[in-house]
Biotite code that builds the C-alpha atoms (Angstrom):
import biotite.structure as struc

atoms = struc.array([
    struc.Atom([14.529, -3.557, 1.901], chain_id="A", res_id=1, res_name="MET", atom_name="CA", element="C"),
    struc.Atom([15.004, -2.839, 5.402], chain_id="A", res_id=2, res_name="ARG", atom_name="CA", element="C"),
    struc.Atom([18.183, -0.237, 4.606], chain_id="A", res_id=3, res_name="SER", atom_name="CA", element="C"),
    struc.Atom([16.020, 1.234, 1.609], chain_id="A", res_id=4, res_name="TYR", atom_name="CA", element="C"),
    struc.Atom([13.040, 2.051, 4.244], chain_id="A", res_id=5, res_name="ILE", atom_name="CA", element="C"),
    struc.Atom([15.739, 3.386, 7.063], chain_id="A", res_id=6, res_name="ALA", atom_name="CA", element="C"),
    struc.Atom([17.015, 5.798, 3.812], chain_id="A", res_id=7, res_name="ALA", atom_name="CA", element="C"),
    struc.Atom([13.223, 6.846, 3.440], chain_id="A", res_id=8, res_name="ASN", atom_name="CA", element="C"),
    struc.Atom([12.976, 7.398, 7.225], chain_id="A", res_id=9, res_name="LYS", atom_name="CA", element="C"),
    struc.Atom([15.885, 9.203, 7.435], chain_id="A", res_id=10, res_name="ALA", atom_name="CA", element="C"),
    struc.Atom([14.800, 11.489, 4.704], chain_id="A", res_id=11, res_name="ARG", atom_name="CA", element="C"),
    struc.Atom([11.404, 12.101, 5.971], chain_id="A", res_id=12, res_name="VAL", atom_name="CA", element="C"),
    struc.Atom([12.930, 12.777, 9.774], chain_id="A", res_id=13, res_name="ALA", atom_name="CA", element="C"),
    struc.Atom([15.370, 15.564, 7.722], chain_id="A", res_id=14, res_name="ASP", atom_name="CA", element="C"),
    struc.Atom([12.755, 16.962, 5.792], chain_id="A", res_id=15, res_name="VAL", atom_name="CA", element="C"),
    struc.Atom([10.132, 17.493, 8.652], chain_id="A", res_id=16, res_name="VAL", atom_name="CA", element="C"),
    struc.Atom([12.773, 18.679, 11.137], chain_id="A", res_id=17, res_name="ALA", atom_name="CA", element="C"),
    struc.Atom([14.069, 21.064, 8.746], chain_id="A", res_id=18, res_name="ARG", atom_name="CA", element="C"),
    struc.Atom([10.292, 22.404, 7.223], chain_id="A", res_id=19, res_name="GLU", atom_name="CA", element="C"),
    struc.Atom([8.028, 21.757, 9.893], chain_id="A", res_id=20, res_name="LEU", atom_name="CA", element="C"),
    struc.Atom([9.135, 24.077, 12.977], chain_id="A", res_id=21, res_name="ALA", atom_name="CA", element="C"),
    struc.Atom([8.731, 22.008, 16.405], chain_id="A", res_id=22, res_name="GLY", atom_name="CA", element="C"),
    struc.Atom([7.785, 19.012, 14.620], chain_id="A", res_id=23, res_name="CYS", atom_name="CA", element="C"),
    struc.Atom([9.658, 15.622, 14.515], chain_id="A", res_id=24, res_name="ALA", atom_name="CA", element="C"),
    struc.Atom([9.599, 12.157, 12.685], chain_id="A", res_id=25, res_name="ALA", atom_name="CA", element="C"),
    struc.Atom([11.503, 9.838, 14.889], chain_id="A", res_id=26, res_name="PRO", atom_name="CA", element="C"),
    struc.Atom([13.180, 7.184, 13.427], chain_id="A", res_id=27, res_name="VAL", atom_name="CA", element="C"),
    struc.Atom([11.905, 3.916, 14.073], chain_id="A", res_id=28, res_name="SER", atom_name="CA", element="C"),
    struc.Atom([13.507, 0.280, 14.335], chain_id="A", res_id=29, res_name="GLN", atom_name="CA", element="C"),
    struc.Atom([10.601, -2.074, 13.478], chain_id="A", res_id=30, res_name="ALA", atom_name="CA", element="C"),
    struc.Atom([8.045, -0.579, 11.014], chain_id="A", res_id=31, res_name="THR", atom_name="CA", element="C"),
    struc.Atom([7.862, 0.902, 7.692], chain_id="A", res_id=32, res_name="TYR", atom_name="CA", element="C"),
    struc.Atom([5.728, 3.658, 8.865], chain_id="A", res_id=33, res_name="LEU", atom_name="CA", element="C"),
    struc.Atom([6.671, 7.083, 10.009], chain_id="A", res_id=34, res_name="SER", atom_name="CA", element="C"),
    struc.Atom([4.978, 8.625, 12.968], chain_id="A", res_id=35, res_name="TRP", atom_name="CA", element="C"),
    struc.Atom([5.114, 12.250, 12.408], chain_id="A", res_id=36, res_name="ILE", atom_name="CA", element="C"),
    struc.Atom([4.690, 14.006, 15.831], chain_id="A", res_id=37, res_name="ASP", atom_name="CA", element="C"),
    struc.Atom([2.775, 17.445, 14.879], chain_id="A", res_id=38, res_name="VAL", atom_name="CA", element="C"),
    struc.Atom([1.792, 18.289, 18.466], chain_id="A", res_id=39, res_name="ARG", atom_name="CA", element="C"),
    struc.Atom([3.822, 21.423, 18.620], chain_id="A", res_id=40, res_name="PRO", atom_name="CA", element="C"),
    struc.Atom([2.020, 22.652, 15.391], chain_id="A", res_id=41, res_name="LEU", atom_name="CA", element="C"),
    struc.Atom([-1.533, 21.957, 16.855], chain_id="A", res_id=42, res_name="LEU", atom_name="CA", element="C"),
    struc.Atom([-0.875, 23.426, 20.156], chain_id="A", res_id=43, res_name="ARG", atom_name="CA", element="C"),
    struc.Atom([-0.037, 26.501, 18.789], chain_id="A", res_id=44, res_name="SER", atom_name="CA", element="C"),
    struc.Atom([-2.654, 26.911, 16.282], chain_id="A", res_id=45, res_name="GLY", atom_name="CA", element="C"),
    struc.Atom([-5.813, 25.369, 18.274], chain_id="A", res_id=46, res_name="ALA", atom_name="CA", element="C"),
    struc.Atom([-5.544, 26.768, 21.592], chain_id="A", res_id=47, res_name="GLY", atom_name="CA", element="C"),
    struc.Atom([-4.447, 25.095, 25.149], chain_id="A", res_id=48, res_name="PRO", atom_name="CA", element="C"),
    struc.Atom([-7.236, 22.506, 24.958], chain_id="A", res_id=49, res_name="ALA", atom_name="CA", element="C"),
    struc.Atom([-5.632, 21.083, 21.692], chain_id="A", res_id=50, res_name="ALA", atom_name="CA", element="C"),
    struc.Atom([-3.069, 19.751, 23.898], chain_id="A", res_id=51, res_name="GLY", atom_name="CA", element="C"),
    struc.Atom([-5.270, 17.342, 25.716], chain_id="A", res_id=52, res_name="ARG", atom_name="CA", element="C"),
    struc.Atom([-7.486, 14.264, 25.224], chain_id="A", res_id=53, res_name="GLY", atom_name="CA", element="C"),
    struc.Atom([-10.042, 14.518, 22.835], chain_id="A", res_id=54, res_name="ASP", atom_name="CA", element="C"),
    struc.Atom([-9.278, 18.012, 21.555], chain_id="A", res_id=55, res_name="ALA", atom_name="CA", element="C"),
    struc.Atom([-5.751, 16.778, 20.441], chain_id="A", res_id=56, res_name="LEU", atom_name="CA", element="C"),
    struc.Atom([-7.209, 13.682, 18.847], chain_id="A", res_id=57, res_name="ALA", atom_name="CA", element="C"),
    struc.Atom([-9.826, 16.191, 17.072], chain_id="A", res_id=58, res_name="ASP", atom_name="CA", element="C"),
    struc.Atom([-7.333, 18.505, 15.953], chain_id="A", res_id=59, res_name="ALA", atom_name="CA", element="C"),
    struc.Atom([-4.858, 15.542, 14.293], chain_id="A", res_id=60, res_name="THR", atom_name="CA", element="C"),
    struc.Atom([-7.555, 14.303, 12.595], chain_id="A", res_id=61, res_name="THR", atom_name="CA", element="C"),
    struc.Atom([-8.765, 17.557, 11.126], chain_id="A", res_id=62, res_name="ALA", atom_name="CA", element="C"),
    struc.Atom([-4.983, 18.345, 9.810], chain_id="A", res_id=63, res_name="LEU", atom_name="CA", element="C"),
    struc.Atom([-5.031, 14.764, 8.122], chain_id="A", res_id=64, res_name="ALA", atom_name="CA", element="C"),
    struc.Atom([-8.294, 16.010, 6.547], chain_id="A", res_id=65, res_name="VAL", atom_name="CA", element="C"),
    struc.Atom([-6.911, 19.207, 5.670], chain_id="A", res_id=66, res_name="GLN", atom_name="CA", element="C"),
    struc.Atom([-3.836, 17.935, 4.198], chain_id="A", res_id=67, res_name="ILE", atom_name="CA", element="C"),
    struc.Atom([-5.847, 15.350, 1.901], chain_id="A", res_id=68, res_name="ARG", atom_name="CA", element="C"),
    struc.Atom([-8.103, 17.689, 0.610], chain_id="A", res_id=69, res_name="GLU", atom_name="CA", element="C"),
    struc.Atom([-5.346, 20.350, -0.381], chain_id="A", res_id=70, res_name="HIS", atom_name="CA", element="C"),
    struc.Atom([-2.630, 18.302, -1.357], chain_id="A", res_id=71, res_name="SER", atom_name="CA", element="C"),
    struc.Atom([-4.121, 14.817, -2.038], chain_id="A", res_id=72, res_name="GLY", atom_name="CA", element="C"),
    struc.Atom([-1.687, 13.348, 0.333], chain_id="A", res_id=73, res_name="LEU", atom_name="CA", element="C"),
    struc.Atom([-3.682, 10.472, 2.474], chain_id="A", res_id=74, res_name="VAL", atom_name="CA", element="C"),
    struc.Atom([-2.200, 10.314, 6.087], chain_id="A", res_id=75, res_name="LEU", atom_name="CA", element="C"),
    struc.Atom([-3.740, 8.439, 9.094], chain_id="A", res_id=76, res_name="THR", atom_name="CA", element="C"),
    struc.Atom([-4.057, 10.218, 11.868], chain_id="A", res_id=77, res_name="ALA", atom_name="CA", element="C"),
    struc.Atom([-2.591, 8.349, 14.920], chain_id="A", res_id=78, res_name="GLY", atom_name="CA", element="C"),
    struc.Atom([-5.607, 8.693, 17.238], chain_id="A", res_id=79, res_name="SER", atom_name="CA", element="C"),
    struc.Atom([-7.052, 6.381, 15.038], chain_id="A", res_id=80, res_name="THR", atom_name="CA", element="C"),
    struc.Atom([-4.806, 3.807, 17.178], chain_id="A", res_id=81, res_name="TYR", atom_name="CA", element="C"),
    struc.Atom([-5.905, 5.269, 20.309], chain_id="A", res_id=82, res_name="GLY", atom_name="CA", element="C"),
    struc.Atom([-5.225, 8.330, 22.521], chain_id="A", res_id=83, res_name="ARG", atom_name="CA", element="C"),
    struc.Atom([-1.528, 7.881, 22.511], chain_id="A", res_id=84, res_name="ALA", atom_name="CA", element="C"),
    struc.Atom([-1.502, 8.299, 19.005], chain_id="A", res_id=85, res_name="GLY", atom_name="CA", element="C"),
    struc.Atom([-3.363, 11.902, 19.081], chain_id="A", res_id=86, res_name="ALA", atom_name="CA", element="C"),
    struc.Atom([-0.932, 14.322, 17.643], chain_id="A", res_id=87, res_name="GLY", atom_name="CA", element="C"),
    struc.Atom([1.038, 12.220, 15.265], chain_id="A", res_id=88, res_name="PHE", atom_name="CA", element="C"),
    struc.Atom([0.081, 11.554, 11.546], chain_id="A", res_id=89, res_name="LEU", atom_name="CA", element="C"),
    struc.Atom([1.146, 8.464, 10.136], chain_id="A", res_id=90, res_name="ARG", atom_name="CA", element="C"),
    struc.Atom([2.850, 8.134, 6.497], chain_id="A", res_id=91, res_name="MET", atom_name="CA", element="C"),
    struc.Atom([3.930, 4.573, 4.721], chain_id="A", res_id=92, res_name="ASN", atom_name="CA", element="C"),
    struc.Atom([7.398, 4.591, 3.598], chain_id="A", res_id=93, res_name="LEU", atom_name="CA", element="C"),
    struc.Atom([7.304, 1.106, 1.950], chain_id="A", res_id=94, res_name="GLY", atom_name="CA", element="C"),
    struc.Atom([7.702, 2.483, -1.611], chain_id="A", res_id=95, res_name="THR", atom_name="CA", element="C"),
    struc.Atom([10.301, 4.316, -3.929], chain_id="A", res_id=96, res_name="GLN", atom_name="CA", element="C"),
    struc.Atom([12.162, 7.388, -2.746], chain_id="A", res_id=97, res_name="LEU", atom_name="CA", element="C"),
    struc.Atom([10.437, 9.640, -5.466], chain_id="A", res_id=98, res_name="ALA", atom_name="CA", element="C"),
    struc.Atom([7.261, 8.568, -4.085], chain_id="A", res_id=99, res_name="ARG", atom_name="CA", element="C"),
    struc.Atom([8.192, 9.467, -0.593], chain_id="A", res_id=100, res_name="VAL", atom_name="CA", element="C"),
    struc.Atom([9.278, 13.096, -1.888], chain_id="A", res_id=101, res_name="ASP", atom_name="CA", element="C"),
    struc.Atom([6.415, 13.481, -3.332], chain_id="A", res_id=102, res_name="ASP", atom_name="CA", element="C"),
    struc.Atom([4.157, 12.902, 0.019], chain_id="A", res_id=103, res_name="GLY", atom_name="CA", element="C"),
    struc.Atom([6.800, 14.827, 1.789], chain_id="A", res_id=104, res_name="LEU", atom_name="CA", element="C"),
    struc.Atom([6.196, 17.956, -0.785], chain_id="A", res_id=105, res_name="GLU", atom_name="CA", element="C"),
    struc.Atom([2.401, 17.143, -0.307], chain_id="A", res_id=106, res_name="ARG", atom_name="CA", element="C"),
    struc.Atom([2.941, 17.240, 3.675], chain_id="A", res_id=107, res_name="LEU", atom_name="CA", element="C"),
    struc.Atom([4.887, 20.459, 3.755], chain_id="A", res_id=108, res_name="VAL", atom_name="CA", element="C"),
    struc.Atom([2.413, 22.128, 1.361], chain_id="A", res_id=109, res_name="ARG", atom_name="CA", element="C"),
    struc.Atom([-0.706, 21.125, 3.165], chain_id="A", res_id=110, res_name="GLY", atom_name="CA", element="C"),
    struc.Atom([0.663, 21.919, 6.812], chain_id="A", res_id=111, res_name="VAL", atom_name="CA", element="C"),
    struc.Atom([1.443, 25.562, 5.325], chain_id="A", res_id=112, res_name="ARG", atom_name="CA", element="C"),
    struc.Atom([-1.926, 25.809, 3.964], chain_id="A", res_id=113, res_name="ASN", atom_name="CA", element="C"),
    struc.Atom([-3.414, 24.679, 7.668], chain_id="A", res_id=114, res_name="TRP", atom_name="CA", element="C"),
    struc.Atom([-1.124, 27.110, 9.206], chain_id="A", res_id=115, res_name="ALA", atom_name="CA", element="C"),
    struc.Atom([-2.126, 30.051, 6.896], chain_id="A", res_id=116, res_name="ALA", atom_name="CA", element="C"),
    struc.Atom([-5.954, 29.363, 7.326], chain_id="A", res_id=117, res_name="ALA", atom_name="CA", element="C"),
    struc.Atom([-5.241, 30.098, 10.950], chain_id="A", res_id=118, res_name="GLY", atom_name="CA", element="C"),
    struc.Atom([-5.437, 26.675, 12.954], chain_id="A", res_id=119, res_name="HIS", atom_name="CA", element="C"),
])
């Protein structure tokens, strides 16, 4: 199970690095979740205040909502878990690779929609 989830994490890290400019999904050692760092995306699109405090948390939540509304992918805004989580989206990787790939396609589509909307 650990090796399967590790492969899912590696897949997410690769796709995020390749498809979402400036974003990253560091490979963690102790969880089946991926914390996707979308701070560069939010800072570039939401103005200078988005890099600080509540504005970053609000932008993270808005991105998660946009992704859900436009792609059907439900991600959790990291800010739900405290201020340090602002700027991160949480994705569950405890599933089949085909589902992870589907989620990644939806994530990329949702982020592109976000960017096209001028955020």
